[in-house]
C-alpha positions in Angstrom: 15.3 -136.1 69.7 12.5 -134.1 68.0 12.5 -134.2 64.2 9.8 -132.6 62.0 7.6 -132.3 65.1 8.0 -136.0 66.1 9.7 -137.0 69.3 11.6 -139.9 67.8 13.7 -140.8 70.9 10.7 -141.7 73.0 9.2 -143.8 70.2 12.2 -145.5 68.7 14.1 -146.3 71.9 14.7 -150.0 72.1 12.9 -150.7 68.8 14.5 -153.0 66.3 14.8 -151.5 62.8 15.9 -153.5 59.8 17.4 -151.0 57.5 17.5 -152.1 53.9 19.9 -150.4 51.5 19.7 -151.0 47.7 22.0 -150.1 44.9 21.5 -146.4 44.1 23.7 -143.3 44.4 21.5 -142.2 47.3 22.9 -145.0 49.4 25.3 -142.5 50.9 22.3 -140.8 52.6 21.3 -144.1 54.3 24.5 -143.7 56.3 23.1 -140.6 57.9 19.7 -142.3 58.4 21.5 -145.2 60.2 23.2 -142.7 62.5 19.9 -140.9 63.3 18.1 -144.1 64.0 20.9 -145.2 66.4 21.0 -141.8 68.1 17.2 -142.1 68.6 17.8 -145.3 70.6 16.8 -147.8 67.9 18.6 -151.1 67.4 19.5 -151.1 63.7 20.1 -154.3 61.7 21.5 -153.3 58.2 20.7 -155.4 55.2 22.6 -154.4 52.0 22.0 -155.7 48.5 25.1 -156.6 46.5 24.7 -153.5 44.3 24.5 -151.3 47.4 28.0 -152.2 48.2 29.1 -150.6 44.9 28.2 -147.2 46.4 28.9 -147.6 50.1 31.1 -150.1 51.9 29.5 -152.5 54.3 32.1 -151.6 57.0 30.6 -148.2 57.2 27.2 -149.5 58.2 28.6 -152.2 60.4 30.5 -149.6 62.4 27.5 -147.3 62.8 24.7 -149.8 63.3 23.9 -152.1 66.2 24.7 -155.3 64.2 27.0 -156.2 61.4 25.7 -155.9 57.8 23.9 -158.9 56.3 24.0 -159.3 52.5 23.2 -162.9 51.7 20.7 -165.7 52.3 23.5 -168.2 52.2 26.2 -166.8 54.5 26.4 -167.1 58.3 25.1 -169.8 60.8 21.4 -168.9 60.5 19.8 -171.1 57.8 16.8 -168.8 57.5 18.1 -165.2 58.0 15.2 -163.5 56.2 12.6 -165.1 58.5 14.6 -164.2 61.6 15.1 -160.6 60.5 11.4 -160.3 59.6 10.1 -161.8 62.8 12.4 -159.7 65.0 11.7 -156.4 63.3 9.5 -153.7 64.8 9.8 -151.9 61.4 11.6 -152.5 58.1 12.9 -149.4 56.3 14.2 -149.5 52.8 16.2 -146.4 51.9 17.0 -145.9 49.1 14.5 -148.1 47.3 15.4 -148.5 43.6 12.8 -149.1 40.9 14.0 -152.7 40.7 13.4 -153.3 44.4 9.9 -151.6 44.2 8.9 -153.9 41.3 10.2 -157.0 43.0 8.5 -156.3 46.3 5.2 -155.4 44.5 5.2 -158.7 42.6 6.4 -160.9 45.4 9.8 -161.7 43.9 12.4 -162.6 46.5 15.8 -163.3 44.9 18.0 -161.7 47.6 18.0 -161.3 51.4 16.3 -157.9 51.4 13.3 -158.8 49.2 13.0 -162.1 51.1 12.9 -160.2 54.4 10.2 -157.7 53.4 8.1 -160.6 52.3 8.7 -162.6 55.5 7.8 -159.8 57.9 4.6 -158.8 59.5 6.1 -155.6 60.8 5.2 -152.3 59.1 7.4 -151.5 56.1 8.6 -148.0 55.1 9.8 -147.7 51.5 11.7 -144.6 50.4 12.2 -144.5 46.6 15.1 -142.8 44.9 15.8 -142.7 41.2 16.1 -140.5 38.2 13.0 -138.4 37.3 12.2 -140.4 34.2 12.2 -143.7 36.2 10.2 -142.1 39.0 7.5 -140.9 36.7 7.3 -144.1 34.7 3.8 -145.7 34.9 5.2 -149.1 35.9 7.0 -147.6 38.9 3.9 -145.6 40.0 1.6 -148.6 39.5 4.0 -150.8 41.6 4.0 -148.1 44.4 0.2 -148.0 44.3 0.1 -151.8 44.8 2.4 -151.4 47.8 0.3 -148.6 49.3 -2.9 -150.7 49.0 -1.1 -153.4 51.0 -0.4 -151.0 53.8 3.3 -150.2 52.9 4.2 -146.6 53.9 5.8 -144.8 50.9 8.0 -141.8 51.7 8.0 -140.0 48.4 11.2 -138.5 47.0 11.8 -134.8 46.8 13.0 -132.6 44.0 16.6 -131.5 43.6 20.0 -132.3 42.3 20.3 -135.9 41.0 23.2 -138.0 39.7 24.9 -136.7 36.6 24.0 -133.1 37.4 20.3 -133.4 36.5 17.7 -131.7 38.5 14.2 -133.0 39.1 11.9 -135.3 41.1 13.4 -138.5 42.4 15.8 -137.3 45.1 15.7 -139.5 48.2 13.8 -137.8 51.0 16.0 -136.3 53.7 17.1 -138.6 56.4 15.4 -136.5 59.1 12.1 -136.8 57.2 12.5 -140.5 56.9 13.3 -140.8 60.6 10.1 -138.8 61.4 8.1 -141.1 59.1 9.5 -144.2 60.9 8.6 -142.7 64.3 5.1 -141.9 63.1 4.7 -145.5 61.9 5.7 -146.8 65.4 3.8 -144.1 67.3 0.8 -144.8 69.4 -2.6 -145.7 67.9 -4.1 -142.5 69.3 -7.1 -142.6 67.0 -8.2 -146.2 67.9 -11.9 -146.4 68.1 -12.4 -143.0 66.4 -14.5 -142.9 63.2 -13.0 -140.4 60.7 -14.5 -139.2 57.5 -12.1 -137.6 55.0 -12.9 -135.9 51.7 -10.3 -135.6 49.0 -9.8 -134.3 45.4 -11.3 -131.7 43.2 -14.9 -131.9 42.1 -16.0 -131.7 38.4 -19.1 -129.8 37.4 -20.4 -130.6 33.9 -20.9 -128.0 31.2 -22.1 -130.6 28.7 -21.7 -134.3 28.2 -17.9 -134.1 27.7 -16.8 -130.8 29.3 -16.6 -129.7 32.9 -15.4 -127.1 35.4 -12.8 -128.3 37.9 -9.7 -127.2 39.8 -6.1 -128.4 40.1 -6.5 -130.5 43.2 -4.8 -133.9 42.9 -6.3 -135.3 46.1 -2.9 -136.2 47.5 -3.3 -134.3 50.8 -6.7 -135.7 51.5 -5.5 -139.3 50.8 -2.5 -138.6 53.0 -4.8 -137.7 55.9 -6.8 -140.9 55.3 -3.6 -143.0 55.3 -2.4 -141.4 58.5 -5.7 -141.7 60.2 -5.9 -145.4 59.3 -2.3 -146.0 60.5 -3.2 -144.3 63.8 -6.0 -146.8 64.4 -9.0 -144.9 63.1 -12.0 -146.3 61.3 -11.7 -144.4 58.0 -14.2 -143.5 55.4 -12.6 -141.7 52.4 -14.9 -139.8 50.0 -12.8 -139.0 47.0 -12.9 -137.9 43.4 -9.6 -139.5 42.5 -8.3 -142.9 41.6 -5.4 -142.6 44.0 -4.6 -145.6 46.2 -6.5 -145.7 49.5 -5.8 -147.4 52.8 -6.6 -151.1 52.7 -8.8 -150.8 55.8 -10.7 -147.7 54.6 -14.2 -147.6 53.2 -13.9 -145.7 49.9 -16.8 -143.8 48.3 -16.0 -142.5 44.8 -17.8 -139.3 43.7 -17.4 -136.8 40.9 -19.4 -133.6 41.4 -20.0 -131.3 44.4 -23.6 -132.6 44.7 -22.4 -136.2 44.8 -19.8 -135.3 47.4 -22.4 -133.5 49.5 -24.6 -136.5 49.6 -21.8 -138.9 50.4 -20.2 -136.8 53.1 -23.4 -135.9 54.9 -24.5 -139.6 54.8 -21.2 -140.7 56.3 -20.8 -137.8 58.7 -23.9 -138.8 60.8 -21.9 -141.4 62.7 -18.5 -139.8 62.5 -16.4 -138.6 65.4 -14.2 -136.4 63.1 -14.8 -135.0 59.6 -11.9 -133.7 57.6 -13.0 -131.7 54.5 -9.7 -131.7 52.6 -11.5 -131.8 49.2 -11.3 -128.8 46.9 -15.1 -128.5 46.2 -16.0 -126.2 43.3 -17.6 -122.9 44.4 -19.7 -122.7 41.2 -21.3 -125.0 38.7 -23.2 -124.5 35.4 -26.9 -124.0 36.2 -28.2 -125.9 33.2 -25.5 -128.3 31.7 -26.3 -129.5 28.2 -27.4 -133.1 27.9 -25.2 -133.6 24.8 -21.9 -132.2 23.5 -22.0 -128.5 22.6 -20.9 -127.9 19.1 -18.5 -125.1 18.1 -20.8 -124.5 15.0 -23.6 -123.4 17.4 -21.5 -120.5 18.6 -20.2 -119.6 22.1 -22.6 -120.9 24.7 -23.9 -118.7 27.5 -22.9 -120.7 30.6 -24.8 -119.4 33.6 -23.2 -120.4 36.9 -24.8 -121.0 40.3 -23.2 -121.6 43.7 -22.5 -125.2 44.7 -23.6 -126.4 48.2 -21.5 -125.3 51.1 -20.7 -128.7 52.5 -18.6 -127.5 55.4 -21.2 -125.0 56.5 -23.9 -127.7 56.4 -21.8 -130.1 58.4 -21.5 -127.3 61.0 -25.2 -126.8 61.1 -26.0 -130.6 61.4 -23.2 -131.7 63.6 -24.0 -133.4 66.9 -22.3 -132.6 70.2 -18.7 -133.7 70.5 -18.2 -134.1 66.7 -15.0 -132.5 65.5 -14.9 -130.6 62.1 -11.8 -129.7 60.2 -11.8 -127.5 57.1 -9.2 -126.6 54.6 -8.7 -123.2 53.1 -6.7 -123.1 49.8 -5.8 -119.5 49.2 -3.3 -117.4 47.2 -3.6 -114.1 49.2 -4.2 -113.2 52.8 -4.1 -116.9 53.5 -4.3 -116.9 57.3 -6.7 -114.0 57.4 -9.2 -115.7 55.1 -8.7 -119.0 56.9 -9.5 -117.3 60.2 -12.7 -115.9 58.7 -13.7 -119.3 57.5 -13.0 -120.8 60.9 -15.6 -118.4 62.4 -18.2 -118.4 59.5 -18.3 -122.2 59.2 -18.3 -122.8 62.9 -15.6 -125.5 62.7 -12.9 -126.5 65.2 -9.8 -126.4 63.0 -9.0 -124.8 59.6 -5.9 -125.8 57.7 -4.7 -122.8 55.8 -2.8 -123.6 52.6 -1.0 -121.1 50.3 -1.5 -122.9 47.0 0.5 -120.3 45.1 3.8 -120.8 47.1 6.6 -122.9 45.6 6.3 -126.6 46.4 2.9 -126.3 48.2 -0.7 -127.0 47.4 -2.1 -128.7 44.3 -0.4 -131.7 42.8 2.8 -131.4 44.8 4.1 -134.2 47.1 5.0 -131.5 49.6 3.0 -128.9 51.5 3.3 -126.1 54.1 0.2 -125.1 56.1 -0.9 -123.1 59.1 -3.4 -124.9 61.4 -5.8 -122.5 63.1 -8.0 -123.7 66.1 -11.3 -122.3 67.3 -9.5 -122.0 70.7 -7.1 -119.5 69.3 -4.3 -121.9 68.7 -2.0 -121.4 65.7 0.5 -124.0 64.5 2.8 -123.3 61.5 3.9 -126.5 59.7 6.8 -125.8 57.4 7.4 -127.3 54.0 7.5 -131.1 54.3 5.9 -134.2 52.7 2.1 -134.3 52.6 2.3 -137.4 54.8 4.0 -135.4 57.5 1.5 -132.6 57.1 -1.3 -135.1 57.5 0.1 -136.2 60.8 0.5 -132.7 61.9 -3.2 -132.1 61.2 -4.1 -135.3 63.0 -1.9 -134.3 66.0 -4.2 -131.2 66.3 -7.3 -133.3 66.0 -6.1 -135.6 68.8 -5.3 -132.6 71.0 -8.8 -131.3 70.4 -10.4 -134.6 71.1 -8.4 -134.9 74.4 -9.6 -131.5 75.5 -13.3 -132.3 75.1 -15.6 -133.7 77.7 -16.0 -137.4 77.2 -19.4 -138.8 76.4 -20.9 -141.6 78.4 -19.2 -145.0 77.8 -22.1 -146.4 75.8 -22.8 -143.3 73.7 -20.7 -144.3 70.8 -22.1 -147.8 70.7 -25.7 -146.4 70.8 -24.9 -144.0 68.0 -23.5 -146.6 65.7 -26.4 -149.0 66.3 -29.0 -146.4 65.3 
């Protein structure tokens, strides 16, 4: 079964999945997720909270899953069911995950079987939030999710659409097929083990004066998603970012602000990198002579003279050593593929990810994206609208394919390079 570009059957066959279901209206979609997991060959152990049974009967899950539903720490012959579930799981998936569950998990509160299980497992955990827009956007919920991400929890963000009560907005549980693909990616092979990957993310800020700057609408979400996916796939990750978004716990994070700072950081880190992914939206221009203090309106409209910023990707192409793989991003609003193809040639890179930032649901500040991945070998891969996490994996799939097609350096070359 191939879903969203992932062969879930080959990955999930025989794997034990603990499926947690919490008390939200989206619990009905967990029934379909359960079926998809079983169809992919997984052995599914459902765990429902008491509130979840208000929306879906436990008989439904017991009939579809590989084991009967478990609801309580205190029922059944096993005196420590949460420990047994946690130890036996290859992955724990919570869908839907309510704001209450997210908060309890982030703060280590275990007052039911499900929260006890996620705290008792060393298996990867996939959390799929679903709630009304106002709850999803509340700072407390976002802070709790950031805590979980920093601890290595995979968060499958909700989509936008029709919610309970007829409202429309963000907070709708991700589609079961997308969750299945995310679970398959989590359990997939560590195909970037031993590979050092440098990723840039976010939009740079170029000062006009002491308080004003020129920037763009990049949120950094796609670059951070690439870093997360690379770390999950075994890579040694360096993330150069302009944002305060959560980063992989295992990554080295370099915080920068301007294009000049990003250039210095990326070039410094790229020297020993096997792969460089320039996902950042670097400003094309900056004020030539920014004012040291704040410009005053009483002084009149200032003449702001612009100059080009450094072309980091072109410099990476000029300096790169044999075997190093370079990936660029092209954020465009017109002739997207054509301009990306021109960038592929002019920058001398291996892959360019073309992104129509003017299309609905794609590009800056969205949780979803749609891209076309162009290769120097003439390959073209269209990646339809999906989560930025899924797009990140699609980009890295192309990276892995490129690495596999290249002649391998001598066995001691990597160690020699890193010891220099």
